[in-house]
Every structure is written in C-alpha cells, then in structure tokens.
C-alpha positions in Angstrom: -16.8 -9.5 -3.9 -13.1 -8.8 -4.5 -10.5 -11.2 -3.1 -8.8 -10.4 0.2 -5.4 -10.1 -1.5 -6.7 -7.2 -3.6 -6.4 -5.0 -0.5 -2.6 -5.2 -0.8 -2.6 -4.1 -4.5 -1.7 -0.5 -3.7 1.3 -1.7 -1.7 2.7 -3.6 -4.6 2.0 -0.9 -7.2 4.4 1.4 -5.3 6.9 -1.4 -4.7 6.8 -2.3 -8.4 7.5 1.4 -9.3 10.4 1.5 -6.9 12.1 -1.6 -8.3 11.1 -4.3 -5.7 8.2 -6.2 -7.0 8.2 -7.9 -10.4 4.9 -9.8 -9.7 4.6 -13.5 -10.4 7.1 -13.5 -13.2 10.4 -11.6 -13.4 10.9 -10.2 -16.9 14.4 -9.5 -18.1 13.6 -5.8 -18.6 12.2 -5.4 -15.1 15.2 -7.3 -13.7 17.7 -4.8 -15.2 15.5 -1.9 -14.1 15.3 -3.2 -10.6 19.1 -3.8 -10.3 20.0 -0.3 -11.6 17.3 1.4 -9.5 18.2 -0.4 -6.2 21.9 0.1 -6.8 21.6 3.9 -7.3 18.9 4.7 -4.8 19.8 2.2 -2.1 23.3 0.7 -2.1 25.0 3.9 -3.4 22.8 6.1 -1.2 23.6 4.1 1.9 27.3 3.9 1.0 27.4 7.7 0.8 25.7 7.9 4.2 28.4 5.7 5.7 31.1 7.8 4.2 29.4 10.9 5.5 29.3 9.5 9.0 33.0 8.7 8.9 33.8 12.3 7.9 31.2 14.0 10.2 32.8 16.5 12.6 33.0 15.0 16.1 30.1 17.2 17.4 27.6 15.2 19.3 24.6 17.0 17.9 25.8 16.3 14.3 26.8 12.7 15.1 23.4 11.9 16.6 21.5 13.0 13.5 23.8 11.0 11.2 23.6 7.8 13.4 19.8 8.0 13.5 19.6 8.1 9.7 22.1 5.3 9.3 20.2 3.0 11.8 17.0 3.9 9.9 18.6 2.8 6.6 19.6 -0.6 8.1 15.9 -1.2 8.9 15.0 -0.2 5.4 17.5 -2.6 4.0 15.9 -5.4 6.0 12.5 -4.6 4.5 13.9 -4.5 1.0 15.6 -7.9 1.3 12.3 -9.3 2.7 10.4 -8.3 -0.5 13.2 -9.5 -2.8 13.9 -12.8 -1.2 10.5 -13.8 0.1 8.5 -13.1 -3.1 7.4 -16.8 -3.6 6.3 -17.0 0.0 4.3 -13.8 -0.3 2.6 -15.2 -3.4 1.8 -18.3 -1.5 0.3 -16.2 1.3 -1.9 -14.4 -1.1 -3.1 -17.7 -2.5 -4.1 -18.8 1.0 -5.9 -15.5 1.6 -8.0 -16.0 -1.5 -9.0 -19.6 -0.7 -12.7 -20.3 0.0 -12.2 -21.0 3.7 -11.0 -17.4 4.3 -14.0 -15.7 2.7 -16.4 -16.5 5.6 -19.2 -19.1 5.5 -22.2 -16.9 6.5 -23.1 -13.2 6.4 -21.5 -12.5 9.8 -18.2 -14.1 8.7 -18.1 -12.2 5.4 -18.9 -9.0 7.3 -16.0 -9.6 9.7 -13.7 -10.1 6.7 -15.0 -7.0 4.9 -14.7 -4.8 8.0 -11.0 -5.8 8.6 -10.1 -5.3 4.9 -11.6 -1.8 5.2 -9.7 -1.1 8.4 -6.5 -2.1 6.6 -7.1 0.2 3.7 -7.8 3.1 6.1 -4.6 2.3 8.0 -2.6 2.4 4.8 -4.1 5.8 3.8 -3.4 7.3 7.3 0.2 6.0 7.3 0.7 7.2 3.7 -0.7 10.7 4.4 1.4 11.2 7.6 4.6 9.9 5.9 4.1 12.2 2.9 3.4 15.1 5.2 6.6 14.4 7.1 8.5 14.1 3.9 7.2 17.4 2.6 8.2 19.2 5.9 11.7 17.8 5.4 12.1 18.6 1.7 9.6 21.1 0.4 9.1 23.3 3.4 12.8 24.4 3.6 12.6 25.3 -0.2 9.6 27.5 0.4 11.3 29.1 3.4 14.4 29.7 1.3 12.5 31.3 -1.5 10.4 33.6 0.8 12.9 34.5 3.5 16.2 34.0 1.6 17.5 31.6 4.2 20.3 29.1 3.6 19.1 25.9 2.0 20.8 22.7 3.1 20.7 19.1 1.8 17.7 17.3 3.3 19.5 14.2 4.7 23.2 14.9 5.2 25.8 17.4 4.2 28.3 14.9 2.6 31.2 16.0 4.7 33.6 13.9 2.7 33.1 16.3 -0.3 34.7 19.7 -0.5 32.4 22.6 0.2 32.9 24.1 -3.3 32.0 20.7 -4.8 28.8 20.5 -2.8 27.9 24.1 -3.8 28.6 23.4 -7.5 26.5 20.3 -7.6 24.0 21.3 -4.9 20.9 21.0 -7.0 21.9 17.5 -8.3 22.7 16.3 -4.7 19.5 17.9 -3.3 17.4 16.1 -5.9 19.3 12.8 -5.4 18.9 12.9 -1.7 15.2 13.9 -1.9 14.4 11.2 -4.4 16.2 8.5 -2.5 14.5 9.7 0.7 11.1 9.4 -0.9 11.9 5.9 -2.2 12.9 4.8 1.3 9.9 6.4 2.8 7.8 4.4 0.2 9.5 1.2 1.2 8.8 1.9 4.9 5.1 2.8 4.3 4.3 -0.2 2.1 6.4 -2.9 3.8 5.3 -1.7 7.3 1.6 -1.7 6.3 2.0 -5.0 4.4 3.4 -6.7 7.6 0.6 -5.1 9.7 -2.0 -6.2 7.1 -0.8 -9.8 7.0 -1.1 -10.0 10.8 -4.5 -8.3 10.7 -5.8 -10.9 8.2 -4.7 -13.6 10.6 -6.6 -11.9 13.4 -9.6 -11.6 11.0 -9.6 -15.3 10.4 -9.4 -16.1 14.1 -12.4 -13.9 14.7 -14.3 -15.7 11.9 -13.3 -19.1 13.4 -14.4 -18.0 16.9 -17.8 -17.0 15.4 -18.1 -20.3 13.5 -17.3 -22.5 16.5 -19.7 -20.6 18.8 -22.4 -21.1 16.2 -21.7 -24.7 15.6 -25.2 -25.7 16.4 -28.0 -27.7 14.8 -30.1 -25.7 12.3 -33.8 -25.5 13.2 -34.8 -27.3 10.0 -32.6 -30.3 10.9 -34.5 -31.1 14.1 -36.9 -33.3 12.2 -34.1 -35.6 11.0 -32.7 -38.5 12.9 -29.9 -38.1 15.4 -27.5 -40.0 13.1 -28.2 -37.7 10.2 -27.8 -34.6 12.4 -24.5 -35.9 13.8 -23.2 -36.5 10.2 -24.1 -32.9 9.3 -22.5 -31.5 12.4 -19.3 -33.6 11.8 -19.1 -32.2 8.2 -19.4 -28.6 9.6 -16.8 -29.3 12.3 -14.4 -30.8 9.8 -14.8 -27.7 7.6 -13.9 -25.5 10.5 -10.9 -27.7 11.5 -9.7 -27.4 7.9 -10.1 -23.6 8.1 -8.0 -23.7 11.3 -5.3 -25.9 9.7 -5.0 -23.5 6.7 -4.8 -20.6 9.1 -1.9 -22.3 10.9 -0.1 -22.7 7.6 -0.8 -19.1 6.8 0.7 -17.9 10.2 3.7 -20.1 9.8 4.4 -18.6 6.3 3.9 -15.1 7.6 6.3 -15.8 10.4 8.9 -17.0 7.9 8.4 -13.9 5.7 8.8 -11.3 8.4 11.1 -13.2 10.9 14.4 -11.4 10.3 12.7 -8.1 9.2 11.0 -7.7 12.5 14.2 -8.5 14.4 16.0 -5.8 12.5 13.2 -3.3 12.8 12.8 -3.8 16.6 16.5 -3.8 17.1 17.2 -0.6 15.1 14.1 1.2 16.6 15.3 0.3 20.1 18.8 1.7 19.3 17.3 4.9 17.7 15.1 5.5 20.7 18.1 5.2 23.1 20.2 7.6 20.9 17.3 10.1 20.7 16.7 10.1 24.5 20.4 10.7 25.1 20.3 13.5 22.5 17.5 15.2 24.4 19.8 15.6 27.4 22.1 17.9 25.4 21.7 21.6 25.0 20.4 22.1 21.5 18.4 24.4 19.2 14.6 24.3 19.0 14.8 22.9 15.4 16.9 20.0 16.6 14.6 19.3 19.5 11.5 19.3 17.2 13.3 16.9 14.9 14.3 14.6 17.7 10.9 14.4 19.3 9.1 13.8 16.0 11.5 11.1 15.1 11.1 9.5 18.5 7.3 9.3 18.1 7.8 7.8 14.6 10.1 5.1 15.9 7.7 4.3 18.8 4.8 4.0 16.4 6.8 1.8 14.0 7.2 -0.9 16.7 3.9 -0.3 18.5 1.7 -1.3 15.6 3.1 -4.8 15.1 3.4 -5.3 18.8 -0.2 -4.4 19.4 -1.4 -6.6 16.5 0.7 -9.5 17.8 -1.0 -9.2 21.2 -4.4 -9.2 19.5 -3.4 -12.3 17.6 -2.5 -14.1 20.9 -5.7 -13.1 22.5 -7.9 -14.2 19.6 -6.1 -17.5 19.4 -6.6 -18.1 23.1 -10.4 -17.5 22.7 -10.6 -20.5 20.2 -10.7 -23.1 23.0 -13.5 -21.3 24.8 -15.4 -20.9 21.5 -15.2 -24.6 20.9 -16.6 -25.3 24.3 -19.4 -22.9 23.5 -20.5 -25.1 20.6 -23.4 -27.6 20.9 -21.1 -30.6 21.6 -22.9 -32.3 24.6 -25.6 -34.2 22.6 -23.2 -35.0 19.8 -21.6 -38.4 19.0 -18.3 -39.6 20.4 -16.5 -39.0 17.2 -17.6 -35.3 17.3 -16.5 -35.0 20.9 -13.1 -36.6 20.2 -12.5 -34.1 17.4 -13.5 -31.2 19.7 -11.1 -32.4 22.4 -8.2 -32.7 20.0 -8.9 -29.2 18.7 -9.1 -27.7 22.1 -5.8 -29.3 23.1 -4.1 -27.7 20.0 -5.9 -24.4 20.5 -4.5 -24.1 24.1 -1.2 -23.5 22.4 -1.8 -20.0 21.2 -0.5 -18.6 17.9 2.4 -16.2 18.4 4.6 -14.3 16.0 8.2 -13.6 16.9 11.2 -11.6 15.7 13.9 -14.1 14.7 12.5 -16.6 17.3 14.0 -14.4 20.0 11.2 -12.2 21.2 7.4 -12.2 20.7 5.6 -9.5 18.8 3.6 -8.3 21.8 2.9 -5.3 24.0 5.1 -6.9 26.7 8.1 -6.6 24.3 7.1 -3.1 23.4 6.9 -2.0 27.0 10.2 -3.8 27.8 12.0 -1.8 25.0 10.6 1.5 26.4 11.6 0.6 30.0 15.1 -0.3 28.9 15.5 2.9 26.9 14.2 5.0 29.8 16.6 3.1 32.2 19.5 3.9 29.8 18.3 7.6 29.7 18.1 7.8 33.5 21.6 6.3 33.8 23.2 8.8 31.4 21.4 11.7 33.2 22.6 10.6 36.6 26.2 10.4 35.2 25.9 13.9 33.8 24.6 15.3 37.1 27.5 13.7 39.1 30.0 15.3 36.7 
C-alpha cells in the first residue's frame, strides 16, 4: 500500500517544474532556477500588471477587468509564499501522514483512508481539467477564431496601456507568449496549492472518521472473553492508549496545517470577497455579451475557490464533534476506573472541536462562506438602489 503523502506527488511535480518546490534539499542549481523563474513569471509579471492598471483608461468596464486580475494575482502571491516559506512544515506534515497511526488499524480504517485518498485524486483531476479548459478558452480559442474569421487578436490578460501601440504591435507575439506562459504558471499555482490545502484538510477529516470508527468499536474481542477481567482491562487500556496517541498526533497535524495555510486562507478569502463585490457591481453596468460571460464565469470560479475550503472546514468541525459521542459508544461501563478516567479526559478534550481559521480571524466554515455572499449581495443591492435614485 502506498503512503498517504504519495497522493500529493502530482502537486509537487508541477510546483517543482514551476520553480516553487526543491524537495527536501535545495540544490544550488535549482535555487538559481527558482529565483530567475519566479522573478520573470511572477514579480515582473505582476509589476507590469500594476503599471498597466495605472495607465488603464478611466473606463469602468476596462478598470473592472484589470482590478479583478490584480486581486487574483495578490491571492496567487500568497500561495507562492506559502510554498516557499512553509516548506519544512509541509515536510513535517507529510511525515505525520505516513506514520503508522494514520494508516488505519483494521480493514475498515484502511478502507476509509483509501476512499478519501481516491476522492482527493479525483478532485485534483476535475480541478485541473476545468482550469485547463478555462485557460484554453482564454488563450487558444481566440487564436483559432483569429485564424478562421480574421478577427483582431488581443493580448490574453491585459493590453499594457503604458506601452505605445506601435511597440505592442511590433512585439505582439513575444508579449502574447509571455502573458500566456505567465498565466499558465499562475493557473498551475492556483490548481496545485488550492488542491493541496483542500487535500490536507480532507486528510484530517479522514483521520477523524477513522478515530470515530475506532472508538465506536473499542470493545472486547470474542476470543478474550475466556480471560480474566484484569487481563481484558489491560488489553482494552492498551487499545485506548493507542487511539489516544492517534488523536494526539492528529491534533499536532491540524495545528501544523493551520500554521501552513493561516495567512494564505486569509488572503484568498479576502481577495475572493473583493472580487465578488467588484464583479457584482460590474454586472449592473451596460456591457457586451463577451464581457458578461467573462464576469459570470469568473464569479463562479471565485465562489468555488472559497466554497471548497469552507465546506471541508465545516466537515472537519462536524467530525471532531462526533468524537465525544463515539467515545461514549465504546464499551466503557464494565471497564476499570483507569479506563473510565481516560475516557472522561478524552471526552472533555473532544468537546472542544477542531477548527481551522484564516489568520485566526474567521473560521473556515460554511457560515463564513454564506456571510461573504450575504455581504457581497448587500453591497450589490446598495449600489443598485443608488443607481435607481440617480
């Protein structure tokens, strides 16, 4: 059976190709490659976006598009810094995932782990396919339309208004390739970091479900009934201590995951909230069909980007809340006082559910997600009422 951390290999293959993940050891060659790659495709790319925004004509339709892309790039920067500066903690998380306690003690536990690993791999494939389809519609589709119908071909991200029109036309192919490659790199960062964060949360949910199963089945085996009560108690205490150790390791895992994604989730939720508000305001303006399609598709993308971690965070809370009930469901009544004392202490701790947050300011939950949508809709309604009065 392959280790749990192997399910994230595909993420780090792409992150390694795009200059973010050196692995356990940073070689000098990869260090230089990473610095040059990130400088050209990230820092220079985003600097040009900022210059472009400053020189963008004060047309609201044009400004909205540029602001949306800039806010998206801020979220991408947060994800890039997470991978670069949390590398050691990520390696520590993978070591925890591969420990014996996380593999499942019986067939049911191992089946739970296997099912959730399969779900993660399927999620990565779906996210990757949809992202590549969206990228192709933004880059390759206009090229085909240009070649077939002889329409004007524009740069895929922004028009670089700070450059003279003649300069843009002269170096159009170079600028088109540069924007397209940078856009693909940032899409790759989004896909692999978003799925990585979702996968880390999903693995925590997996272990909580395994623990729930283990506590509910903390009962005397039929072959042990012939032994003395003292011998049975000793065996049950050994089992209980093994489950408590599993829970303690899981708490360490969740604490490390929280530290890894703390600021990244804050930036992502903040930027997504801002983008949703900007898009809703843009929908109030008279615009072309092409612009409306772009706005609506981008809106759904932003909603999905914050919905997945919010939904997983809620599942994590629910599963951790079930632990206390699972402990009560074990066969604790005929056990010794030592066993009962350990169960009581565990239940007391389990009553404080596990919760992930964004910069310790808001929980990753569906309540946060719905609050963001309600606030965005309230802002949208306010702007619409102001327009109607004018």
